[in-house]
N, C-alpha and C positions, 0 to 999 in steps of 0.2 A: 206097705211102702218101705222102700229101702233107699237110704241116702248115701251116695258115694261122694267123698270130698277129694279135691285135687289141689295140688300145690299151685298150679297156674292154669290159665285158659288153654294154653298150647297143649299141655299134657292131657287136659280134658278132651280136646278135639281129637287127638290121636287115639286115646283109649276108647272113646265112644265110637269112633269110626270102626275100630277093630271089632268091638262088640257087635255092632250092627252088621258088619260083613259076616261074622260068624253065624249070626241068627238068620241072615238071608241064605247063606250057604246051607244051613240045616233045613230051612224050609224047602229049598230047591231039591234036596235029597229025597224028600217025602211027598212032594207035590209037583205038578206040571209047571207051576209058576209060583212066584212070591210077590207080595204087594207091600209097598213102602210108602207111608204117608209122612210128609215132612213139613215143617213150618217155613215161613219166609223170614224177613227181617235180617238183621245183621248177625244175630247170635249163631246160627248154624253154618255160616259160610266157611270158616276154617275146618269144621268137621267134614263138610262136603268136599273140600279140597283133598282130604285124605281118602275118604270113602270112594271117590270116583275112580281111584286107581286100584281098587280091590280086584283080585283075580276071581271074578264070579261069572256065571253065565248070565250076563246082564240082559241079553235078549229075551230072557224068561222072567224078567222083573218088571212089574208095573209100578210106576211112580206117580203120585198125585200130591197136591198140596193139601194141608189140613184146612186151609181157607184161602180165599183169593179176593183181592180188591177188584171191583168192576171197572178195570182200566185195560187198555190194550196190552198185549203180552210183552211189548218192548218198552213199556212205560217204566219210569224210574221206581214207581211204587208197586210194580207188579211182582208178586211172589214167583210167578212163572219165569220171569226174566232171571231172577236170582238162581232158581233151580236149574234152569238151562245153562246158565253161564258157569256155575260152580259145581253142580252135581252131574248133570247130563253131558259130561265131557270125558275125555280120556277113555278108559275102558267102558265106563257107564254110558257112553254116547249112544249105545244101541238099545238102551232100556226103553220101554214103552211109557208114554206120558199121557195122563188123563187130565185135561184142563177143566177147571171148575167154572170158567167164565167164557161165554161166547160173545165176541164184540158185535155191537149193532142190535142186540136183542135185550129186552128187559130180563133181569135175572130170574124173576119168577117164572117167565115163560120157558126157560130152558132147563129148569130143574128136572122134569121127568126124563128128558133126553140124557142128561148127565148121570142121573140116578141109575138108568139102565146100563150104563158103562161100569158103574161102581158095584152093582149087585153081584156080578160073577166073581169079583175078587175079594168079597167079604167071607169070613172075617179078615181084617187086615193082618198080614204076617207080622209087620213091625211098624210101630208108630213112634214118631218123635214129636214132642210138643215143646213150645215155649210158654212163658207165662208173664203177664204184666204185673206191675206193682199193685194194680187194682184187682188182681187175682183173676183176670180173664184168661182164657186159653182158646186157641184157634180164634174164631170171631164170635165167641160166646161171651158177651159183655154183661156185667152186672147192670140190671135195670133196663136193658134193651127190650123193645117190643118183641114179643114172641119167644122170650128166653124160656119161660116155663114149658112151652110146647117143645122147644129144641132139647130140653133136658129130660123130657118124658121118655120112659123106657120103650115106648112104642112110636117114637118120633120117626118121621121120614128121614132118610139118610142125609138130606141137605136142607139148609134153611138160609134165608136171606136175612142178613144183619144190617139194620139201619139205626144209627145212633147219631145224636147231636154232636158228638165229639169227633166223628170221623167224616172226612170230606166226601167220601163216596160210599155207596152200599157195598156190602161184601157177601160172598157166598161161603158158607162154612159147613164142614161135616158136623153132624149133631152128636149129642152125648152117646147114644147107643153105638154108633159106629166107632167113636173114639175109645170108649170104655171096653168095647168088645174085641179090640185088637189082641192078638195072641201074645205080643210082647210090647210093653209100653215104656217109653223113656221121656223124661222131662229134663231139659237143660236150662239152668238158671245161673246168672252171675250176680255177685254182689250181696252185701248184707241186707239191703232193702228188700230184695226179692226173697231171700231166705226167711226174713221176718214175715213177709206176706204169706209165704207158703205155710209157715207155722200157724199163722192166724186162720188160714183157710180151713184147717183141720177141725176147728171148733165152730165153723159157720155152715149154714145150709148152702147148697149149690146156687140158689137164687141170688145170694149175696156174694158167693165166691165160686164161680163156675168151675174152677179147677178142681174143687172138691168132688165133683161128679165123676172124676176119672182117676182118682188117686189109688184106688184099690189095686194092689199088685204092681204099682208103678215103681220104676227105678229112677231116682232123682240124681242127676249129676250136677254138682255145684262147685264153683270156684269163685274166688273173690274178684 
């Protein structure tokens, strides 16, 4: 694991976007396509604003969320909405998008269909993750039902996350998909998350799910 520190969040957003663009360009030089998995939430928005303008062959890039709330794509809490509004615009508007949630269906019922779309683009070329102060990443939460199975090295690509602290179920990429990415980046802000990351390194993944994917990770941190 390598930690990069930045003077402020704006500089982090610009630098990370440039790094990701370079990695995607490299992947496209050697393969017919590249795949990029990204988080939702407020953290990656400024980075998306820069990355979307990168001069890449975006029509050969597949984009998917690391996890998704089971809400319509135009809902305020939808990761798809953020990704479409902030990343899949400008030059990146021609990128291919794989949604993790199909409205009107139970999440468990659509997993095989979505997994069939993800299979051809594994291993992920580039992965970007966030992390909560509880050391969850994607929608792999400490103590949730099914966490041990989602962390298993032979886990299916997707899992449904249901927790008492979240208002709706979520669909998440599992640990083997996340950890198997060819390039992995974690973006965190503030001292509380920096402290949580340091704690996670001495805890098992069942208590700190982020620990399952830290090998080879580049961490980008700003106050």
